N, C-alpha and C positions, 0 to 999 in steps of 0.2 A: 266226283261230279255232284253238282247241286241239283235242286229240283228243276224240272223241265220248264223253260220259259214259254209263256203263251200270253194271249190277250193284247191289250193296248199298252205299249211302252211310250212314256212321255219323255222326249228329249228335252229336259228342263232348261229354262234360261238361267244364265248366271246373273244374279242381281248385282248392281253397282250402286255405290253411294254417289253423292254429288261430285266428289273428286275422283270418281271412276275406280275406286278400290272395291274389292269384293265385299258386298254387304252380307255378312254372315247371318244376321238376324232375319233379314228378308228371305234368305235362302231357306232357313229353317221354317219360316212361316209358310212359304209357298209349298214346301214338301208336305207339311201338315195339312194344308188345303187339299193337295192331291190325294193324300191318303183318305181324307174325309170323303172325297168325291169318288171313291172306289177305283182309283188308278190301280192297274195290275202291276205296274213296274215303272221305275224311273231310270233315266239314263243321263247323268251329269256329264258335262264336257263333250257333248256331241256338237254338231254344226249349230243347232239352235242355241247351245250353251256358249257359243263364241270361243270355242277352244283355241282357234287360230290366233286369238288376241289375248290369250292368257299365258303367263309364264308357267314353267313346269311346276314351280313351287305353288302357284295359285291353283293349278289344276289338281295337284295332290291334295291341297287343302279343301277344295270344293268336293272332291270325292270323299274325303274323310268326313266332312260335315253331312253329306248326303247319307252315308252309311249309318252314321250315328243317329241322325234324325229319323231315318226309316226304321231303325231299331228292330229289324227282322220282320216288320209288318208287311213289307213288299220287297221284292228283289231289287237290287241296284246293279245296273249294267254301266260300268265306267268306260268313257271314251279314252282310249290309250294310244291313239294314232300319233305318228310323228314322222318327220322327214327321214330320219335314219332308223335302221333296224335297232341299233343299240339304245336309242332314246325310247323307241316304242316298247322294247323289251323291258327297260327300266320302269316305265310307267305301268306296264302290265304286272310286273312283279310287285310294285307298290300296291296296286289295286287288289291283288290276291292277298297280300300281307295284311291289309286293313279290313278285309272281309267282303269285298265285292263278290256278287254272285256270278258275274260274267264280265267280259269286256267287249266293247264295240270298237272295231278297228277298220278305218278307211285305209286304202293302200297308200304307200308313199307317193308323194306327188311332186310337181314342178319338173324334175327330170324324169321323163316317162320311163317306167321300168319295163323290161321284157317280161314275158310270161314266166320264164325261169327265175327271174329276180323277184317277181311277185310271190311265186311259190316259196322261195327261200325266206322272204319277209314273214309270211304267215307261219311257215314251218318253225322258224326260230321262236315266234311267240307261242306256238302250240306247246313247245317244250316247257314253258313256265307252269303248265298244268292247271289252267283255269278255262272254263267254257268260253269259246270265242264266237262272236257274231261278226261275220265278214260284212263290211259296209260297202256295197257297190254303188257309188254315186259319181258317175262320169261327168255329170254337169258341173260339179265343183272341183273334183279331184283331177278331171281330164284323163282319168284312167278307167277303162272299162274292163271289169273282170268277167270273162266269158263263162257261160254255164259249164263248159267242159273243165275249166280250172277249178271252179267252185266245187264241182262234183268230185274231182280228184282229191282236193284238200279234205273234203268230207270223208272220202274212202280211206285216205291215208292217216288221218289223225282223229282219234276218238273224241277229242274235246272241241273239234271244229264241227258244230252241229247246227248253225244258223247262218242265214244271210239276210241282211236288210237290202232288199232289191229296189233301188231308186233310179234305175235306168229310164223309167217311163215307158218301157216296152212291156206290155202285158204278156206277150208271148214268152218272155224270159222265165216266167213262173213254171209253166208246164215243161219248158225245155230243161230246167234244173231238175224238176221232179221226175222227168222221164229218164234222166241219166243216173239218178241216185235216190235211195230212200233214206240216206243218212243225214240229209240237210232239211231243216224246217225253214220254209220261206216266210219272211215277214215283209209285208207291203211297206215300201218307203215313200210312196207317192200318195198324198192325201186325196187327190182327185181321181185316184184309181182304186180306192179302198174296196168298194163292194165288188168291182170287177175282179180284183185280186183274190178276194175270198172265194168267188165262184170258180176261179182257176186253181185253187188249192192252197192259197196262203193261209197259214194258221195263226198269224199274228200281225201286228200293225205298229210300226214306229211312226208316230204321228205328231208333227210339229203343231198342227192346228188343235190337237187334243189338249194342249196346254190351256187353251181358251175355253174349251168345252169338254172337260174330262169325263163328266158323267154321261153326256150325250154320246161321246165316242165309245165309251164302255158299253152303253146300251145297244149301239149299232153293231159292234163286234159280237156281242152276246146273241142278238137276234139272228145275225147272219151265220155265224160259225157254230155256236153252241146249240141254239134252239132250231136252226134251219127254217126260221120264219122269214122267208125272202120278201114277202109283201110288206111286212112290218119293217124290215130292214131297209127296203127301198124308200118307204115314206121318210124314215129318219135321214137316210142318205141324201135325198133330194132337198130336204130342209136345210141340211148342213153344207151342201155342195157349193153354194155361193161363197161361203167362208173358205172352203178348201181351194176353190178356184182362185180366189184372191191371193192367198198365200203362195200357191204354186206358180201362178202366172206372173206375179210381180217379182219373184225371186227375193223378196224382202221379208221373208218369214221371221227373221230375228226381230226386226223392227215392229212388225205387226203383232207378234206374240207379246212383246213387251207393252205395246199400246193396248192390246186387248185385256191383259191382266190389270193394267191401270184402270180401265173402264169397269172391271169387275170389283175394284176396290182392293186389289192386291198389287200395289206398286212394286216394281222390281228395278226401277231406275231406267236410264237411257242406255242404248247400245254403246259400246266402247268405240271411240273414234279409230279409224276414219268413218265408220258407219254413222249415219245421221238418223235421228228419229223420224217417224212419219210426220207429214205436214198436218196442220189443223184440219184441212179439207180431207185428207186421207183418213184421219182419225174419225171424222164425222161419217165418212162412207163406211168405215169399219163398224161404227156404232149402229148404223142403220141395218147392216147385215146381221149383226148380233141380235138386234131386237127382232127382226123378222124370223130368225132361226130359233127364237125362244131362249136365247142364252142370257140376254139382259131383260 
């Protein structure tokens, strides 16, 4: 087992060139920017990283670059989810072999699995022998992993120790923690971050933090480490319009890429069929970033 994961995990975008190939230089540049801004951890090939639009070879290469560029300075949590167990296990083995600190795994999707099938999916990945972050995101996967199953997986497998809880239900946090002390909960909803910390979440996987890495780090530190709730609330309220925009629009991939472009860190356009934000939407994003003190 590696060191315990904590803090703010950035589900980093996958940069593309003008012809929509992976832009390896831009990927290295953005990781260096995040390390400079005190990011606690990065997670390539998550939802924000457009994993669903990458080939397996591209996903492996993105993970390899992320680990190489991080160079041990911060942990790397590789997204290794896939439709089939065999594919997910293969990606998980690759992540372990190239030095990932953990893997982030959304359940198999499209054909809705039973609870028994979900258990088997994660059990097979646990056998690879790398720390696993269960990713519960029923809004995109259409599969809701109930607290009871999360707790059982944590009790049965030593290396299943985390869950990114993105159901949008704040009650889920204390339900999981009531059932087991083996699972660390990470908030997966940017617009519920402070509420999640108050309920016992010890980490935060934050798409919006790609645009405001230092501010997100400061918010987490004030709320969870220093227990300075008044200070954390001020930071949270200042950033909340950005969080609300990304969560309510459902277009966090597009807005993250637009926000990084505004910061002078271009990572290209989202891969089709996704379309970039409109000029009007980018102007609205700019105003929010200015008011939040990000620009």
